[in-house]
C-alpha positions as a printed NumPy array, in Angstrom:
array([[-34.906, -29.714,  -0.01 ],
       [-34.935, -32.283,   2.77 ],
       [-35.613, -31.465,   6.392],
       [-31.979, -32.269,   7.183],
       [-30.761, -29.689,   4.716],
       [-33.172, -27.156,   6.211],
       [-31.529, -27.732,   9.59 ],
       [-28.017, -27.461,   8.167],
       [-28.931, -24.135,   6.579],
       [-29.702, -22.782,  10.053],
       [-26.324, -23.705,  11.541],
       [-24.236, -22.919,   8.446],
       [-24.293, -20.532,   5.519],
       [-25.415, -16.896,   5.097],
       [-27.913, -15.814,   7.741],
       [-30.149, -13.229,   6.084],
       [-31.099, -15.447,   3.109],
       [-31.657, -18.33 ,   5.528],
       [-33.82 , -16.245,   7.854],
       [-35.843, -14.886,   4.943],
       [-36.353, -18.397,   3.52 ],
       [-37.654, -19.427,   6.948],
       [-39.606, -16.262,   7.771],
       [-41.386, -15.372,   4.526],
       [-43.699, -18.412,   4.537],
       [-44.193, -17.827,   8.267],
       [-45.177, -14.204,   7.62 ],
       [-47.725, -15.276,   5.046],
       [-49.002, -17.95 ,   7.427],
       [-49.401, -15.435,  10.251],
       [-51.126, -12.943,   7.961],
       [-53.597, -15.613,   6.904],
       [-54.17 , -16.574,  10.538],
       [-54.834, -12.932,  11.363],
       [-57.35 , -12.847,   8.527],
       [-59.545, -15.106,  10.701],
       [-60.234, -12.17 ,  12.984],
       [-60.005,  -9.582,  10.203],
       [-62.676, -11.363,   8.193],
       [-64.852, -11.489,  11.306],
       [-64.734,  -7.794,  12.042],
       [-64.806,  -6.642,   8.408],
       [-67.933,  -8.654,   7.672],
       [-69.799,  -7.644,  10.831],
       [-68.581,  -4.052,  10.574],
       [-69.817,  -3.622,   7.001],
       [-72.89 ,  -5.859,   6.941],
       [-74.182,  -5.789,  10.54 ],
       [-73.003,  -2.474,  12.021],
       [-70.54 ,  -0.692,  14.302],
       [-72.019,  -2.253,  17.452],
       [-71.316,  -5.746,  16.147],
       [-67.811,  -4.598,  15.193],
       [-67.292,  -3.292,  18.729],
       [-68.712,  -6.529,  20.199],
       [-66.173,  -8.715,  18.379],
       [-63.314,  -6.283,  19.024],
       [-64.103,  -6.064,  22.731],
       [-63.448,  -9.799,  23.151],
       [-59.922,  -9.934,  21.665],
       [-57.898,  -9.048,  24.766],
       [-60.095, -11.248,  26.976],
       [-59.76 , -14.275,  24.674],
       [-55.983, -13.775,  24.608],
       [-55.923, -13.608,  28.399],
       [-57.657, -16.983,  28.731],
       [-55.682, -18.963,  26.142],
       [-52.22 , -17.341,  26.095],
       [-50.684, -19.452,  28.891],
       [-51.319, -22.581,  26.87 ],
       [-50.259, -21.042,  23.574],
       [-47.034, -20.119,  25.361],
       [-46.375, -23.814,  25.896],
       [-46.184, -24.171,  22.102],
       [-43.163, -21.839,  22.28 ],
       [-41.615, -24.354,  24.661],
       [-42.384, -27.087,  22.123],
       [-40.631, -25.139,  19.366],
       [-37.486, -24.574,  21.451],
       [-37.356, -28.167,  22.755],
       [-37.756, -29.67 ,  19.279],
       [-35.249, -27.222,  17.737],
       [-32.613, -27.982,  20.419],
       [-32.97 , -31.751,  20.01 ],
       [-33.096, -31.516,  16.204],
       [-29.967, -29.35 ,  16.081],
       [-28.185, -31.918,  18.286],
       [-29.498, -34.762,  16.058],
       [-31.149, -36.382,  19.119],
       [-33.949, -37.916,  17.049],
       [-35.456, -39.999,  19.852],
       [-35.82 , -36.859,  21.972],
       [-37.471, -35.075,  19.049],
       [-40.003, -37.891,  18.687],
       [-40.787, -37.959,  22.41 ],
       [-41.221, -34.172,  22.404],
       [-43.631, -34.343,  19.465],
       [-45.884, -36.903,  21.152],
       [-45.723, -35.089,  24.495],
       [-46.674, -31.804,  22.816],
       [-49.732, -33.244,  21.092],
       [-50.879, -34.855,  24.351],
       [-50.345, -31.553,  26.159],
       [-52.397, -29.634,  23.582],
       [-55.326, -32.042,  23.935],
       [-55.288, -31.931,  27.747],
       [-54.946, -28.131,  27.832],
       [-57.782, -27.559,  25.389],
       [-60.344, -29.23 ,  27.67 ],
       [-59.444, -26.911,  30.536],
       [-59.371, -23.727,  28.439],
       [-62.674, -24.532,  26.733],
       [-64.437, -25.039,  30.076],
       [-62.879, -21.901,  31.575],
       [-63.899, -19.729,  28.637],
       [-67.495, -20.945,  28.586],
       [-67.944, -20.422,  32.333],
       [-66.115, -17.125,  32.797],
       [-66.884, -15.078,  29.674],
       [-69.945, -13.162,  30.927],
       [-68.556, -12.254,  34.385],
       [-65.271, -11.113,  32.827],
       [-67.014,  -8.998,  30.198],
       [-68.997,  -7.321,  32.972],
       [-65.838,  -6.733,  35.027],
       [-64.26 ,  -5.025,  32.001],
       [-67.156,  -2.59 ,  31.778],
       [-68.09 ,  -3.709,  28.271],
       [-70.659,  -1.19 ,  26.9  ],
       [-74.256,  -2.29 ,  27.491],
       [-75.138,  -2.038,  23.816],
       [-72.532,  -4.665,  22.854],
       [-72.076,  -6.987,  25.859],
       [-74.734,  -9.528,  24.829],
       [-73.234,  -9.856,  21.355],
       [-69.731, -10.159,  22.848],
       [-70.905, -13.013,  25.077],
       [-72.43 , -14.883,  22.128],
       [-69.199, -14.535,  20.134],
       [-67.   , -15.716,  23.017],
       [-69.122, -18.756,  23.892],
       [-69.002, -20.027,  20.324],
       [-65.306, -19.143,  19.938],
       [-64.273, -21.25 ,  22.938],
       [-65.919, -24.32 ,  21.448],
       [-63.15 , -24.066,  18.835],
       [-60.245, -23.842,  21.303],
       [-59.217, -27.529,  20.921],
       [-58.698, -26.986,  17.198],
       [-56.82 , -23.741,  17.852],
       [-54.384, -25.298,  20.332],
       [-53.809, -28.462,  18.299],
       [-52.948, -26.408,  15.216],
       [-50.563, -24.136,  17.137],
       [-48.683, -27.017,  18.773],
       [-48.502, -28.906,  15.476],
       [-47.255, -25.914,  13.5  ],
       [-44.681, -25.181,  16.241],
       [-43.248, -28.668,  15.656],
       [-43.029, -28.093,  11.905],
       [-41.403, -24.666,  12.301],
       [-38.824, -26.029,  14.744],
       [-37.337, -28.228,  11.997],
       [-37.429, -25.455,   9.395],
       [-40.739, -26.353,   7.726],
       [-42.745, -23.15 ,   7.311],
       [-44.223, -24.153,   3.94 ],
       [-46.843, -26.656,   5.101],
       [-48.288, -24.354,   7.804],
       [-48.641, -21.728,   5.058],
       [-50.573, -24.119,   2.83 ],
       [-52.807, -25.146,   5.744],
       [-53.633, -21.572,   6.726],
       [-54.253, -20.598,   3.101],
       [-56.94 , -23.26 ,   2.809],
       [-58.43 , -22.63 ,   6.258],
       [-58.371, -18.849,   5.754],
       [-60.262, -19.079,   2.466],
       [-62.831, -21.353,   4.106],
       [-63.219, -18.86 ,   6.956],
       [-63.805, -15.898,   4.644],
       [-66.305, -17.798,   2.494],
       [-68.251, -19.036,   5.514],
       [-68.33 , -15.513,   6.998],
       [-69.987, -14.207,   3.855],
       [-72.407, -17.129,   3.622],
       [-73.479, -17.055,   7.283],
       [-73.819, -13.256,   7.588],
       [-75.037, -12.189,   4.127],
       [-76.906, -15.266,   2.91 ],
       [-78.249, -16.532,   6.263],
       [-78.63 , -13.138,   7.986],
       [-76.581, -14.143,  11.042],
       [-74.649, -11.65 ,  13.207],
       [-71.588, -12.246,  15.413],
       [-72.67 , -15.857,  15.844],
       [-72.147, -16.401,  12.118],
       [-68.544, -15.158,  12.108],
       [-67.802, -17.106,  15.285],
       [-69.005, -20.384,  13.734],
       [-66.994, -19.644,  10.602],
       [-63.876, -19.143,  12.72 ],
       [-64.124, -22.367,  14.695],
       [-64.927, -24.475,  11.619],
       [-61.745, -23.095,  10.043],
       [-59.754, -23.77 ,  13.225],
       [-60.802, -27.406,  13.322],
       [-59.997, -27.747,   9.623],
       [-56.469, -26.407,  10.191],
       [-56.04 , -28.768,  13.173],
       [-57.021, -31.783,  11.065],
       [-54.637, -30.782,   8.278],
       [-51.623, -30.201,  10.552],
       [-52.283, -33.553,  12.22 ],
       [-52.29 , -35.263,   8.823],
       [-48.96 , -33.571,   8.005],
       [-47.398, -34.956,  11.186],
       [-48.879, -38.416,  10.607],
       [-47.373, -38.504,   7.112],
       [-43.954, -37.041,   7.988],
       [-41.064, -39.344,   7.15 ],
       [-38.505, -38.264,   9.741],
       [-38.302, -37.971,  13.526],
       [-41.262, -35.565,  13.833],
       [-43.647, -38.237,  12.57 ],
       [-46.729, -38.599,  14.767],
       [-47.956, -42.074,  15.722],
       [-51.364, -41.974,  17.397],
       [-50.753, -44.887,  19.765],
       [-47.57 , -43.192,  21.05 ],
       [-49.301, -39.96 ,  22.128],
       [-48.556, -39.626,  25.822],
       [-46.642, -37.445,  28.275],
       [-42.889, -38.1  ,  28.46 ],
       [-42.007, -36.368,  31.706],
       [-38.429, -35.45 ,  30.796],
       [-39.629, -33.817,  27.577],
       [-42.556, -32.124,  29.364],
       [-40.048, -30.581,  31.754],
       [-38.13 , -29.09 ,  28.814],
       [-41.311, -27.747,  27.23 ],
       [-42.54 , -26.244,  30.497],
       [-39.133, -24.754,  31.366],
       [-39.342, -22.415,  28.377],
       [-43.053, -22.459,  27.591],
       [-44.575, -21.765,  30.992],
       [-42.713, -18.475,  31.574],
       [-43.569, -17.52 ,  27.983],
       [-47.209, -18.39 ,  28.625],
       [-47.411, -16.448,  31.887],
       [-45.702, -13.516,  30.204],
       [-48.316, -13.612,  27.459],
       [-51.137, -13.926,  29.986],
       [-49.994, -10.936,  32.04 ],
       [-49.324,  -9.067,  28.809],
       [-52.938,  -9.815,  27.876],
       [-54.045,  -8.746,  31.371],
       [-52.504,  -5.32 ,  30.834],
       [-54.387,  -5.141,  27.525],
       [-57.597,  -6.131,  29.315],
       [-57.089,  -3.217,  31.701],
       [-56.479,  -0.903,  28.75 ],
       [-59.594,  -2.307,  27.048],
       [-61.555,  -1.582,  30.23 ],
       [-60.295,   2.014,  30.136],
       [-61.088,   2.234,  26.424],
       [-64.659,   1.098,  27.105],
       [-65.242,   4.344,  29.008],
       [-65.045,   6.254,  25.71 ],
       [-68.038,   4.382,  24.237],
       [-68.718,   1.848,  21.513],
       [-67.458,   4.078,  18.662],
       [-64.041,   4.268,  20.316],
       [-64.035,   0.5  ,  20.845],
       [-64.957,  -0.083,  17.204],
       [-62.335,   2.363,  15.904],
       [-59.656,   0.88 ,  18.126],
       [-60.611,  -2.63 ,  17.007],
       [-60.29 ,  -1.73 ,  13.332],
       [-56.963,   0.065,  13.869],
       [-55.684,  -2.794,  16.015],
       [-56.494,  -5.319,  13.331],
       [-54.547,  -3.321,  10.736],
       [-51.612,  -2.979,  13.153],
       [-51.768,  -6.725,  13.638],
       [-50.667,  -7.352,  10.047],
       [-47.446,  -5.403,  10.694],
       [-47.006,  -7.111,  14.038],
       [-47.202, -10.665,  12.697],
       [-44.65 ,  -9.861,   9.98 ],
       [-42.228,  -8.536,  12.609],
       [-43.112, -11.455,  14.879],
       [-41.842, -13.836,  12.182],
       [-38.4  , -12.494,  13.132],
       [-39.172, -13.459,  16.74 ],
       [-39.931, -17.003,  15.57 ],
       [-36.782, -17.025,  13.425],
       [-34.67 , -15.956,  16.412],
       [-36.132, -18.769,  18.535],
       [-35.588, -21.467,  15.91 ],
       [-32.186, -20.365,  14.617],
       [-30.842, -19.843,  18.132],
       [-32.406, -23.1  ,  19.303],
       [-30.736, -25.164,  16.589],
       [-27.385, -23.387,  16.914],
       [-27.408, -23.812,  20.692],
       [-28.223, -27.499,  20.202],
       [-25.319, -27.767,  17.744],
       [-23.065, -25.755,  20.129],
       [-22.419, -23.237,  17.342],
       [-22.099, -20.321,  19.772],
       [-20.264, -17.826,  17.524],
       [-23.338, -17.609,  15.286],
       [-25.651, -16.438,  18.101],
       [-24.93 , -12.634,  18.03 ],
       [-25.127, -12.594,  14.224],
       [-28.642, -14.053,  14.44 ],
       [-29.815, -11.181,  16.633],
       [-28.317,  -8.516,  14.387],
       [-29.855, -10.049,  11.268],
       [-33.316, -10.391,  12.843],
       [-33.289,  -6.802,  14.168],
       [-32.188,  -5.46 ,  10.785],
       [-34.985,  -7.281,   8.991],
       [-37.489,  -6.156,  11.65 ],
       [-36.483,  -2.54 ,  11.063],
       [-37.02 ,  -2.969,   7.314],
       [-40.527,  -4.359,   7.921],
       [-41.254,  -1.43 ,  10.259],
       [-40.192,   1.239,   7.776],
       [-42.135,  -0.192,   4.834],
       [-45.176,  -1.544,   6.703],
       [-45.815,   1.243,   9.183],
       [-45.104,   3.903,   6.558],
       [-47.751,   2.371,   4.292],
       [-50.292,   2.153,   7.123],
       [-49.822,   5.819,   8.081],
       [-49.963,   6.914,   4.418],
       [-53.171,   4.971,   3.681],
       [-54.708,   5.229,   7.133],
       [-58.28 ,   6.281,   6.28 ],
       [-58.799,   4.03 ,   3.223],
       [-57.647,   1.039,   5.269],
       [-60.002,   1.888,   8.13 ],
       [-62.914,   2.277,   5.707],
       [-62.566,  -1.386,   4.802],
       [-63.908,  -2.134,   8.294],
       [-66.502,   0.591,   8.81 ],
       [-67.427,   3.974,   7.318],
       [-68.876,   5.641,  10.43 ],
       [-67.04 ,   9.024,  10.781],
       [-66.632,   8.644,  14.557],
       [-65.22 ,   5.138,  14.194],
       [-62.784,   6.379,  11.511],
       [-61.616,   9.276,  13.69 ],
       [-60.895,   7.111,  16.731],
       [-59.115,   4.569,  14.531],
       [-56.941,   7.238,  12.91 ],
       [-55.923,   8.736,  16.247],
       [-54.855,   5.378,  17.616],
       [-53.061,   4.277,  14.463],
       [-50.777,   7.305,  14.253],
       [-49.572,   6.803,  17.837],
       [-48.95 ,   3.079,  17.498],
       [-47.343,   3.01 ,  14.045],
       [-44.849,   5.797,  14.791],
       [-43.128,   3.68 ,  17.466],
       [-43.882,   0.125,  16.324],
       [-40.245,  -0.892,  15.762],
       [-39.69 ,  -1.03 ,  19.523],
       [-42.521,  -3.558,  19.794],
       [-40.935,  -5.766,  17.11 ],
       [-37.433,  -5.326,  18.518],
       [-38.662,  -6.27 ,  21.977],
       [-40.104,  -9.527,  20.634],
       [-36.95 , -10.377,  18.652],
       [-34.685, -10.047,  21.696],
       [-37.158, -12.084,  23.752],
       [-37.095, -14.814,  21.095],
       [-33.293, -14.712,  20.99 ],
       [-33.066, -15.248,  24.743],
       [-35.603, -18.083,  24.698],
       [-33.781, -19.78 ,  21.845],
       [-30.64 , -19.57 ,  23.964],
       [-32.514, -21.397,  26.738],
       [-33.242, -18.388,  28.977],
       [-36.972, -17.93 ,  29.434],
       [-37.527, -16.746,  33.018],
       [-35.276, -13.672,  32.71 ],
       [-36.98 , -12.126,  29.671],
       [-40.348, -13.004,  31.172],
       [-39.582, -10.99 ,  34.304],
       [-38.246,  -8.098,  32.218],
       [-41.361,  -8.004,  30.001],
       [-43.705,  -8.324,  32.971],
       [-42.026,  -5.377,  34.674],
       [-41.445,  -3.22 ,  31.601],
       [-44.728,  -3.853,  29.787],
       [-47.367,  -5.048,  32.215],
       [-46.126,  -3.218,  35.306],
       [-45.408,   0.042,  33.532],
       [-48.78 ,   0.059,  31.755],
       [-50.614,  -0.534,  35.023],
       [-48.689,   2.304,  36.651],
       [-49.453,   4.494,  33.631],
       [-53.185,   3.815,  33.94 ],
       [-53.157,   4.531,  37.673],
       [-51.155,   7.77 ,  37.394],
       [-50.774,   9.459,  33.999],
       [-54.089,   8.311,  32.49 ],
       [-55.933,   8.972,  35.745],
       [-54.612,  12.542,  35.634],
       [-55.162,  13.157,  31.9  ],
       [-58.136,  11.   ,  30.908],
       [-57.879,  11.223,  27.098],
       [-57.895,   8.708,  24.27 ],
       [-54.347,   9.618,  23.18 ],
       [-52.853,   9.42 ,  26.683],
       [-54.328,   5.946,  27.079],
       [-52.504,   4.638,  23.993],
       [-49.206,   6.393,  24.7  ],
       [-48.773,   3.696,  27.356],
       [-47.831,   1.304,  24.534],
       [-44.773,   3.055,  22.989],
       [-43.429,   4.067,  26.4  ],
       [-43.555,   0.459,  27.645],
       [-42.106,  -0.903,  24.373],
       [-39.055,   1.372,  24.486],
       [-38.249,   0.759,  28.151],
       [-38.648,  -3.02 ,  27.781],
       [-36.596,  -3.193,  24.567],
       [-33.689,  -1.408,  26.251],
       [-33.894,  -3.657,  29.327],
       [-34.018,  -6.843,  27.207],
       [-30.93 ,  -5.781,  25.256],
       [-29.078,  -5.35 ,  28.553],
       [-30.285,  -8.811,  29.599],
       [-29.103, -10.321,  26.3  ],
       [-25.585,  -8.887,  26.59 ],
       [-25.342, -10.218,  30.141],
       [-26.406, -13.708,  28.995],
       [-24.143, -13.686,  25.932],
       [-21.073, -13.225,  28.118],
       [-21.841, -16.589,  29.735],
       [-21.66 , -18.52 ,  26.472],
       [-18.56 , -20.692,  25.878],
       [-15.969, -18.873,  23.769],
       [-15.36 , -21.711,  21.326],
       [-17.664, -23.802,  19.197],
       [-18.275, -27.504,  19.334],
       [-20.403, -27.746,  16.218],
       [-21.688, -31.259,  15.755],
       [-20.426, -32.821,  12.561],
       [-23.199, -32.681,   9.989],
       [-23.398, -34.767,   6.841],
       [-25.042, -33.627,   3.638],
       [-27.832, -35.826,   2.41 ]])
């Protein structure tokens, strides 16, 4: 199927089959990307020990805090390309592609320097346990050397997804993921390395995925084709990327900040709690990325339909994405709760680690639909061109509420369970507020359609 037909399928035809055709490769891609971190913590947890597992897990929220603003700009890239592609403005698509690649290269230099300079002070500020902080610092310093590859891949794959191509990112992550797993085993088991081994394996895989996505763009035959000599900032296109991407990035950064504060509170329970939470969080992540594929589908389908002025299709997109998210929740979270302990044992067999992981997993999985639903509505609003509103709602409902929870409820009842109840409470409140925001925005859409005439190739 040609790229043009992929685009037509988004603005015409049955929605659920179209969304599934778009989202299933994306789900597999995201699962493989998550395996980067899963392979890291499984290998160190089983072959090095629970302290190494805690050391890698303790860095996740901090790494997200430092890079999320710039990853958010890739969301702006996806929306800008989807809008222009849906409107058949091929010159604008091309300018956006070259601006996005330039932006990823410039951003990566800044993020790499920031991560290398700030990792130790930030780990100390978080109260990282003394028995893991040195290992956490080693892992972070090596990880940030790979940030340029990480950002280049994410911007490149955002371009491909925006025109309906989720197959090539899947192939790229399949290859890079296999390389990552193999290198983890070689570095840790064969060479006797610790967290440094899994960190080097991760960044080698990230650079490999960046090279492959760049080759895909260089060899593309339509308007997303990358020409190296044309890589530069087009200010009009940068404005479009930043308009959506910067609020998304700041939302992600403050979201990560709330998780850093929770991680700091979690650190007070010791390294076994950190290790158990890390293992449980990694398992939860597989459900999250499958539901998040619906978030990406909402962005892309809404983006192309808004570009084509096909406004009547917009509410149907939201309903379809929420329905599919609920199906993922029922099947995925049910399986995780049913096989909780065997899944946790993949990471570590320490009884204390297993107990902390089980306690966290039950709380999170029971209410996980609200997390997925929150992301879908956010994606719907961004695809419709509204980014600041959902950002403010998420910052208030998630970040603000969690900070208040830590300062009041958790301060009063200082238990492991009370700490993690902050997640479902904030998800539910934010989901309800975002739905209200969506209905307010939908009323502003034009009543009729002005769908651009499309021709079948």
